[in-house]
C-alpha positions in Angstrom: 219.3 -112.5 -114.2 216.7 -113.1 -116.5 213.3 -112.0 -115.2 210.8 -113.9 -116.1 207.1 -112.0 -114.4 203.9 -113.2 -115.2 203.3 -116.0 -112.6 201.6 -115.7 -109.6 202.6 -119.2 -108.3 205.9 -121.3 -108.3 206.1 -124.6 -107.1 209.2 -125.9 -106.7 209.1 -130.1 -107.2 207.2 -132.3 -109.9 207.1 -135.3 -107.1 203.2 -136.2 -106.2 202.9 -133.1 -104.0 204.5 -130.5 -106.5 202.0 -132.1 -109.0 198.9 -132.0 -107.1 199.8 -128.2 -106.0 200.2 -126.9 -109.3 197.2 -128.8 -110.5 195.3 -127.0 -108.1 196.8 -123.5 -108.0 196.3 -123.3 -112.1 192.6 -125.5 -112.1 192.1 -122.0 -109.8 193.0 -119.8 -113.0 195.8 -118.7 -111.2 199.3 -118.6 -113.6 201.4 -121.1 -112.4 205.2 -122.4 -113.3 206.2 -125.8 -112.3 209.9 -126.2 -111.8 211.5 -129.8 -112.2 215.3 -131.0 -111.8 214.5 -133.7 -114.9 210.9 -133.6 -116.8 211.4 -137.4 -116.9 210.9 -137.5 -112.6 207.6 -135.9 -113.0 205.5 -137.7 -110.5 207.9 -140.9 -110.4 207.5 -143.6 -108.1 210.5 -143.7 -107.1 209.9 -146.1 -104.3 207.5 -149.0 -104.8 204.7 -149.3 -107.7 201.4 -149.0 -105.9 199.3 -146.3 -105.0 197.4 -146.6 -102.3 197.0 -148.9 -98.7 195.9 -149.1 -95.2 194.6 -145.0 -94.5 196.5 -144.0 -97.8 194.0 -145.3 -100.0 191.5 -143.4 -97.9 193.8 -140.1 -98.6 193.7 -140.9 -102.6 190.0 -140.6 -102.3 189.7 -137.8 -100.2 192.0 -135.9 -102.7 189.9 -137.0 -105.4 186.6 -136.1 -103.6 188.1 -132.2 -103.7 189.0 -132.4 -107.5 192.5 -133.5 -107.0 194.3 -136.1 -110.0 196.0 -138.9 -107.9 193.1 -141.1 -107.9 191.8 -140.8 -111.8 195.9 -141.4 -112.6 195.8 -144.2 -110.4 193.0 -145.8 -112.0 194.0 -145.0 -115.7 197.5 -146.9 -115.1 196.0 -149.6 -112.2 197.3 -153.0 -113.6 196.5 -155.0 -109.9 193.5 -153.9 -107.8 193.1 -155.1 -103.9 190.5 -154.1 -100.9 193.1 -154.5 -98.4 191.4 -155.7 -94.6 188.2 -157.0 -95.9 188.0 -159.1 -92.6 187.8 -156.1 -90.6 185.1 -153.2 -90.7 184.8 -150.9 -93.3 186.5 -148.1 -91.3 189.6 -149.6 -92.0 188.9 -151.1 -95.7 191.3 -149.8 -97.4 192.2 -149.6 -102.0 195.4 -150.6 -103.1 196.8 -150.9 -106.7 199.5 -152.0 -107.9 200.2 -149.2 -111.3 202.5 -149.1 -114.5 205.0 -146.8 -113.3 206.1 -145.8 -116.1 202.2 -145.0 -117.7 201.6 -143.4 -114.7 204.4 -141.1 -114.8 203.7 -140.5 -119.1 199.7 -139.4 -118.1 200.4 -137.1 -115.4 203.1 -135.2 -117.6 200.5 -135.1 -120.3 198.0 -133.8 -117.6 200.2 -130.9 -116.8 201.3 -130.3 -120.0 197.5 -129.9 -121.3 196.6 -127.5 -118.2 195.9 -124.1 -119.0 197.9 -121.5 -116.5 200.5 -124.0 -116.2 204.1 -124.1 -117.5 206.6 -126.6 -117.1 210.1 -125.9 -116.9 213.3 -127.8 -116.3 214.6 -126.2 -114.1 216.8 -126.3 -110.5 215.5 -123.5 -107.6 218.6 -122.0 -105.9 217.2 -119.1 -103.7 214.2 -118.1 -102.7 213.8 -114.1 -102.4 211.5 -112.2 -99.6 211.4 -108.6 -98.8 209.6 -107.4 -95.3 208.6 -111.1 -94.6 206.8 -111.9 -97.9 208.0 -113.8 -100.9 209.0 -112.3 -104.0 210.3 -114.9 -106.8 212.5 -118.0 -107.3 216.2 -117.7 -108.7 217.5 -120.9 -110.4 220.9 -122.2 -110.6 220.9 -120.8 -114.2 220.2 -116.9 -113.8 216.5 -116.9 -114.4 214.5 -115.4 -111.7 210.4 -116.4 -111.7 208.6 -113.4 -110.0 205.9 -114.9 -107.7 203.6 -113.7 -105.2 203.9 -117.4 -104.2 205.8 -120.2 -103.7 205.0 -123.8 -103.2 208.1 -125.8 -101.9 207.1 -129.9 -102.6 211.6 -131.0 -102.9 210.2 -134.5 -101.6 213.6 -136.7 -100.8 215.8 -134.5 -103.4 217.2 -131.5 -100.8 221.0 -132.4 -100.5 220.6 -136.5 -101.1 222.8 -139.1 -100.3 222.6 -142.7 -101.4 223.9 -145.2 -99.3 224.7 -149.2 -100.2 227.2 -150.2 -97.5 230.2 -148.0 -97.3 229.6 -146.7 -100.4 227.6 -143.3 -100.7 227.0 -140.5 -103.5 225.0 -137.3 -103.4 222.2 -138.3 -105.5 218.7 -138.3 -105.9 216.3 -141.0 -105.9 216.9 -143.8 -108.9 219.8 -142.2 -110.1 217.7 -139.1 -110.3 220.5 -136.0 -109.7 219.7 -134.4 -105.8 219.1 -130.6 -105.6 222.3 -129.6 -104.2 221.6 -125.5 -103.8 218.4 -124.8 -102.1 218.7 -126.1 -98.6 221.4 -122.8 -97.6 218.5 -120.8 -99.2 215.7 -122.4 -96.6 218.2 -122.1 -93.9 218.3 -118.2 -94.4 214.7 -117.9 -94.6 214.7 -119.7 -91.5 213.3 -122.8 -91.9 214.6 -125.2 -89.3 216.2 -128.1 -91.1 216.7 -132.1 -90.1 217.9 -135.1 -91.8 215.6 -138.1 -92.7 216.0 -141.4 -94.5 213.9 -143.7 -95.7 215.2 -146.2 -98.2 214.4 -149.0 -101.0 214.6 -152.6 -102.3 216.3 -154.3 -104.9 214.2 -154.9 -108.8 214.9 -158.2 -109.9 214.3 -160.3 -113.5 210.7 -161.8 -112.9 211.6 -164.8 -115.4 214.7 -165.3 -112.7 212.6 -166.2 -110.3 210.9 -169.7 -109.7 207.4 -168.3 -109.2 205.7 -171.9 -109.3 207.3 -172.0 -105.7 205.8 -168.9 -104.2 201.9 -168.0 -103.4 200.0 -165.9 -106.2 198.2 -163.0 -105.1 195.5 -161.8 -107.6 193.6 -159.0 -108.0 190.2 -158.2 -106.4 186.9 -157.9 -109.4 184.3 -155.2 -109.0 185.7 -152.8 -106.1 185.4 -149.7 -105.3 188.2 -147.3 -107.6 190.0 -144.7 -106.2 188.2 -141.6 -108.2 184.5 -141.3 -107.6 184.4 -140.2 -111.6 185.6 -143.5 -112.9 183.0 -145.3 -114.8 185.2 -148.7 -115.8 186.4 -150.9 -113.7 190.3 -151.4 -114.3 191.4 -154.7 -115.2 193.6 -156.9 -112.7 196.0 -157.6 -115.9 198.8 -158.9 -113.5 200.0 -161.4 -110.5 201.8 -160.3 -107.6 203.7 -163.7 -105.5 204.7 -163.4 -101.4 207.8 -165.3 -100.6 209.0 -165.5 -97.1 212.4 -165.0 -95.6 213.8 -168.2 -93.4 216.6 -168.8 -90.7 218.9 -169.0 -93.7 218.3 -165.1 -94.2 218.3 -164.2 -90.9 221.5 -166.3 -90.4 223.0 -163.9 -93.2 221.9 -160.6 -91.9 222.9 -161.4 -88.3 226.4 -162.5 -89.6 226.9 -159.3 -91.3 225.2 -156.7 -89.5 228.1 -154.7 -88.4 228.6 -153.9 -92.3 225.0 -152.2 -92.7 225.5 -148.7 -92.8 222.8 -148.6 -90.4 224.5 -150.3 -87.6 228.1 -148.6 -88.4 227.0 -145.2 -88.1 227.0 -144.3 -92.3 223.7 -143.8 -91.2 223.0 -140.5 -89.7 219.5 -139.6 -90.8 216.4 -140.9 -89.0 214.3 -143.7 -90.6 210.7 -144.6 -91.2 209.5 -146.7 -88.0 206.3 -147.9 -89.8 208.8 -149.0 -93.3 211.7 -150.8 -91.6 214.6 -152.3 -93.7 214.8 -156.1 -93.4 217.8 -155.3 -91.0 215.9 -153.8 -88.7 212.7 -156.1 -88.7 215.1 -158.9 -88.4 216.9 -157.4 -85.3 213.7 -155.6 -83.9 211.6 -158.8 -84.4 214.0 -161.9 -82.8 211.4 -163.8 -82.1 210.0 -164.1 -86.1 211.4 -167.4 -88.2 210.1 -165.3 -90.9 208.6 -161.9 -93.0 206.4 -162.1 -95.7 208.2 -160.7 -99.0 206.0 -159.9 -101.9 207.2 -159.5 -105.3 205.3 -156.8 -107.8 205.6 -156.0 -111.2 207.0 -152.3 -111.7 205.3 -152.6 -115.0 203.6 -154.5 -118.3 206.0 -153.8 -120.6 209.2 -154.8 -118.5 210.2 -157.6 -116.4 211.4 -155.7 -113.9 209.9 -156.8 -110.4 209.8 -155.0 -106.9 210.8 -156.9 -103.6 208.8 -155.3 -101.6 210.0 -155.8 -97.7 213.0 -156.2 -98.2 214.4 -152.6 -98.4 218.1 -152.8 -97.0 221.2 -150.6 -97.2 223.6 -154.3 -97.5 226.9 -153.8 -99.4 225.7 -155.4 -102.7 227.1 -158.7 -102.0 225.3 -158.8 -98.8 222.1 -158.1 -100.8 222.5 -160.7 -103.4 223.1 -163.2 -100.2 219.7 -162.6 -98.6 217.9 -162.7 -102.0 219.2 -165.8 -102.8 218.7 -167.8 -99.3 214.6 -167.2 -99.9 213.1 -170.3 -101.8 212.4 -169.3 -104.8 215.1 -167.5 -105.6 218.0 -169.3 -105.5 218.7 -168.1 -109.2 217.5 -164.3 -109.3 219.2 -162.0 -111.3 219.3 -158.1 -110.1 218.6 -155.1 -112.5 219.0 -152.7 -109.5 220.6 -152.3 -106.2 218.7 -151.6 -102.7 219.9 -148.6 -101.5 218.8 -146.3 -98.3 218.5 -142.2 -98.9 219.1 -139.6 -96.8 217.6 -136.2 -97.5 216.9 -132.1 -95.8 213.4 -131.6 -94.8 212.3 -129.2 -92.1 210.8 -129.0 -88.7 206.5 -129.2 -89.7 205.9 -126.8 -86.7 206.4 -124.1 -88.6 204.0 -124.4 -90.5 200.3 -123.1 -90.4 197.2 -125.6 -90.8 197.2 -124.2 -94.4 200.9 -125.3 -94.9 202.3 -122.0 -95.3 205.7 -121.0 -93.9 205.0 -118.8 -90.5 208.2 -116.8 -90.5 207.6 -115.7 -94.7 204.4 -114.7 -96.0 203.3 -116.5 -99.3 205.9 -119.8 -98.9 204.6 -122.9 -98.7 205.7 -126.4 -98.2 204.2 -129.8 -99.1 205.8 -133.8 -99.0 208.6 -135.4 -97.8 209.6 -131.8 -97.0 207.7 -131.5 -94.2 208.4 -135.0 -92.7 206.0 -137.3 -94.5 206.5 -140.7 -95.9 204.6 -142.1 -98.7 203.0 -140.8 -102.2 199.7 -140.1 -100.5 200.6 -138.4 -98.0 202.6 -136.0 -100.1 200.0 -135.7 -102.6 197.1 -134.8 -100.3 199.7 -132.1 -98.7 200.2 -130.9 -102.5 196.6 -130.3 -103.0 195.5 -128.5 -99.4 199.2 -126.1 -100.5 197.5 -125.1 -103.5 194.2 -124.8 -102.8 195.3 -122.4 -100.7 197.7 -120.5 -101.9 195.3 -119.9 -104.9 192.3 -118.9 -102.5 194.9 -116.4 -100.8 195.8 -114.8 -104.1 191.8 -114.4 -104.6 192.0 -112.6 -101.0 189.2 -115.7 -100.0 189.0 -117.6 -96.7 191.7 -120.6 -96.1 190.6 -124.0 -96.4 191.1 -126.1 -93.8 190.6 -129.7 -92.8 189.4 -130.7 -89.6 190.6 -134.3 -88.0 186.5 -135.0 -88.1 186.6 -133.9 -91.6 189.1 -136.1 -93.8 192.6 -138.3 -92.9 194.2 -135.4 -94.5 193.2 -133.0 -91.7 194.4 -135.7 -89.3 197.8 -135.7 -91.1 198.3 -132.1 -91.7 196.8 -131.5 -87.9 199.5 -134.1 -86.8 202.0 -132.0 -88.6 201.7 -128.8 -87.5 200.4 -129.3 -84.1 202.7 -132.4 -82.7 205.3 -132.0 -85.4 207.6 -135.1 -86.1 210.8 -136.9 -85.0 210.6 -139.6 -87.8 209.1 -139.8 -91.5 205.7 -139.6 -90.9 202.8 -142.0 -91.8 199.2 -141.9 -92.1 197.0 -145.3 -90.0 194.2 -145.4 -89.4 194.7 -145.7 -85.9 195.9 -142.2 -85.8 192.2 -141.4 -86.7 189.7 -140.8 -84.0 187.0 -141.1 -86.2 187.2 -143.5 -88.3 184.1 -144.7 -88.8 182.8 -141.7 -90.5 186.3 -141.0 -92.1 185.9 -143.8 -94.7 186.8 -144.0 -98.1 183.7 -145.2 -99.5 182.1 -141.6 -98.4 185.0 -139.5 -99.6 183.0 -137.3 -101.7 179.7 -137.1 -99.5 182.3 -135.4 -96.4 184.4 -133.2 -98.9 182.9 -132.8 -102.1 180.0 -130.2 -101.0 183.2 -128.4 -98.7 185.6 -128.2 -102.2 182.7 -126.8 -104.3 181.6 -124.1 -101.9 185.6 -123.0 -101.8 185.3 -123.0 -105.5 188.1 -125.9 -105.9 185.9 -128.8 -107.2 184.5 -128.5 -110.8 180.9 -128.4 -111.8 181.2 -131.6 -113.4 182.8 -133.0 -110.6 180.0 -131.3 -108.1 177.1 -132.8 -110.5 178.1 -136.5 -110.0 178.0 -136.2 -106.4 174.5 -134.3 -106.6 173.6 -137.6 -108.8 174.8 -139.8 -106.3 172.9 -138.3 -103.2 169.7 -138.3 -105.3 170.4 -142.2 -105.8 170.8 -142.4 -102.3 167.6 -140.4 -101.1 165.6 -143.2 -104.1 167.5 -146.2 -102.3 166.7 -145.4 -98.3 163.3 -145.4 -99.4 163.6 -149.1 -99.9 164.4 -149.1 -96.3 161.1 -148.8 -94.9 159.3 -151.5 -96.9 158.0 -154.7 -94.9 158.8 -157.6 -96.5 156.0 -160.4 -95.7 157.5 -163.2 -93.4 156.1 -165.7 -95.9 158.0 -163.7 -98.8 159.4 -167.3 -100.3 163.3 -165.4 -101.9 163.1 -164.2 -98.3 162.9 -167.3 -96.7 165.0 -169.1 -98.9 168.0 -166.0 -98.6 167.7 -166.4 -94.6 167.5 -170.5 -94.4 171.2 -169.7 -97.2 172.4 -167.2 -94.5 172.2 -169.1 -91.5 169.2 -166.1 -90.2 166.3 -166.9 -88.2 163.0 -166.7 -90.0 160.9 -163.8 -89.0 156.8 -164.7 -87.8 156.2 -161.2 -88.6 156.8 -158.6 -91.7 160.0 -157.3 -91.6 161.4 -154.0 -92.3 164.2 -153.9 -94.9 166.3 -151.2 -92.6 166.4 -154.1 -90.0 166.6 -157.1 -92.4 170.0 -155.2 -93.4 171.2 -155.2 -90.2 171.1 -159.0 -89.4 175.1 -160.0 -89.0 174.7 -162.3 -92.6 172.5 -159.9 -95.0 173.5 -157.1 -96.9 172.1 -154.8 -99.0 173.5 -156.4 -101.9 171.7 -159.8 -100.8 168.3 -158.4 -100.7 169.3 -156.7 -104.5 170.1 -159.7 -105.8 166.9 -161.8 -104.0 164.1 -158.8 -103.2 165.2 -156.6 -105.9 165.4 -154.0 -103.7 167.4 -151.2 -104.8 166.5 -151.5 -108.3 169.4 -150.1 -111.0 171.6 -148.5 -108.2 175.4 -148.9 -109.2 177.3 -150.7 -106.7 179.3 -147.8 -104.7 174.9 -146.3 -103.9 174.1 -150.0 -102.1 177.1 -150.6 -100.7 177.0 -146.8 -98.8 173.1 -147.4 -98.3 174.1 -150.9 -96.8 176.8 -149.2 -94.3 175.2 -146.6 -93.2 172.2 -148.6 -92.2 174.2 -151.8 -90.6 176.4 -149.3 -89.0 173.4 -146.6 -87.8 174.1 -146.2 -84.5 177.8 -146.1 -84.1 177.9 -143.6 -86.7 175.6 -141.7 -85.2 177.3 -142.1 -81.6 180.3 -140.4 -83.7 178.6 -137.7 -85.0 177.4 -137.1 -81.7 181.2 -136.9 -80.6 182.2 -134.8 -83.6 179.8 -132.3 -83.3 181.0 -131.7 -79.6 184.5 -131.2 -80.6 183.8 -128.8 -83.7 182.5 -126.7 -80.8 186.3 -126.1 -79.2 187.9 -125.9 -83.0 185.1 -123.1 -83.5 186.8 -121.2 -81.0 189.1 -119.3 -83.1 193.1 -117.8 -81.7 194.6 -114.9 -83.6 198.1 -116.2 -84.8 200.2 -112.5 -83.9 198.8 -113.3 -80.3 201.6 -113.8 -77.3 201.0 -115.8 -74.9 203.3 -114.4 -72.9 200.5 -111.9 -71.2 198.2 -114.3 -69.9 199.4 -115.0 -66.2 197.7 -117.9 -65.4 199.6 -120.6 -68.0 202.3 -122.4 -67.4 205.6 -121.2 -68.8 205.9 -124.6 -70.9 202.1 -123.9 -72.1 203.4 -120.3 -73.0 206.7 -121.7 -74.9 204.4 -124.2 -76.8 201.4 -122.0 -77.6 203.9 -118.8 -78.9 205.7 -121.6 -81.1 203.0 -123.6 -82.7 200.3 -120.1 -83.0 197.7 -122.3 -82.8 194.7 -122.0 -84.9 191.6 -122.7 -82.4 191.4 -123.7 -78.8 191.1 -127.4 -80.4 193.8 -127.3 -82.3 195.7 -125.4 -78.6 194.3 -128.6 -76.6 196.3 -131.0 -78.7 200.1 -129.7 -78.3 201.9 -131.4 -76.3 202.9 -129.8 -73.2 199.6 -128.3 -72.8 197.4 -129.2 -70.3 193.4 -128.9 -69.9 194.0 -126.4 -66.7 196.1 -124.4 -69.3 193.3 -125.0 -71.7 190.2 -123.6 -69.3 193.2 -120.4 -68.4 193.0 -120.1 -72.2 188.7 -120.2 -72.3 188.7 -117.8 -69.2 191.1 -114.9 -71.0 189.3 -115.4 -74.3 185.5 -114.7 -72.6 187.2 -112.0 -70.3 188.3 -109.9 -73.5 185.0 -110.3 -75.7 
């Protein structure tokens, strides 16, 4: 066994979680090694060639606000940018970018290679060594031993992964990359409870074999927010997407051959994602629907390969081809890659603390799809938090834990470690109690100060944040200006927007609160908010227009935080508290909640149990 020393942290896996974890540690001055099965799979977009989406865009901006890399990388490689849900309120506005998947991988690999304190190594982890409940290092399949103090497991969908297409299956990772077949046994030996999950991906086709003139064109949006608060230049929309639809013929092919689908034949044992179902699942579950939307998205700019979003399936290849050819514009389609389902091992996330550290062995952290989540953005968020906490622990500092009222990252991790998940978990805006506060446009205002105080945000990013605060302060002074009712530009604006004219002078703040008027209108017509960037004017607009609602939500957050601030020890035995119900004792002993707030969200712990806990703590204190 060849012993390689002098690494504080070993990160296993180079997907989106592994990249963020490794960068977070290395940027904190911690010597880090990143083990990957294949250097060509670093930050590989194995499923869809996009970053962001509803609630996912929020996660990316939060990762960026805390010094992560995903937003910067996405902005560098964007080929089309859109803001989803613009017809709704700002709480659910979500960025989604089509990115060049080849460049995305290349840019992230370059970032990792150029990061001091970070060593990339193509090797497969075989065993995680521990002594007396503390991690000691990682042994590879080739006999190298990386001695370390912390291990971050970010293996994605590669653990014992199996590709399934009809009645054909093979041990393989996604997109032809090999799987990791040795680490599972080591995880079981360490005390992890493993389960089997499943996800899938659609066909890739030649874009020039589709009659795109028969489809609806989908263009990108101009002059909208980017993922990173450091990005100064708006990415160009250099690509278009297309919208197609399934039809009754498509559905008939699926229904006639459903017995061949591995999901229904029993070939697939893993639990699939509820919110990203296969086309056969959609047709069966929503049999009343006459058609389903299908989006055609470019994989990269230098290739004819296109991704058929919404048509994930594990049907035999012959049926896949018939399904594709049944759609208008796809009659002569040529398939590049087959669609497939993939099964993989993951852990029970209830075995983790909110820091993402494993409860049974000190120094092991888990991030990404191994925790039962699905999605690049969810993985990146967990990787960042695991990396931050591993490095803070090495420095003897307090852990970095985001609450549900701080960030979507807090919602995601709290759901995982408090409620657990029996299916691949996807973040959604509906999971957050404080959506109006947790907007993507204010992620830096919510998190960058916290990140800086924890030592995880650079001076450059922090100065950028302080500059924005100053600009907001300057801009908000204009809110108190009284505009004369005889102002010609105001009269013209009100007439254009269908607003009633005022007989007395109007306060700028109150003008913005009118339904059809925005701060941007006043910037354009009244020369207010002069020389302020779009992001700052947008912030002023939202904060002013929704002031009452935001204030109310902040009061609710203040009240909820009182319970979050009552901490509970991890080594406490809840069997000692006689007033607790048996189920509550069992759940509390298993999950070991961080606070009264977290305890109150555990399924099986009632308000009466919380009162018993509060009385007990009061007596002890």
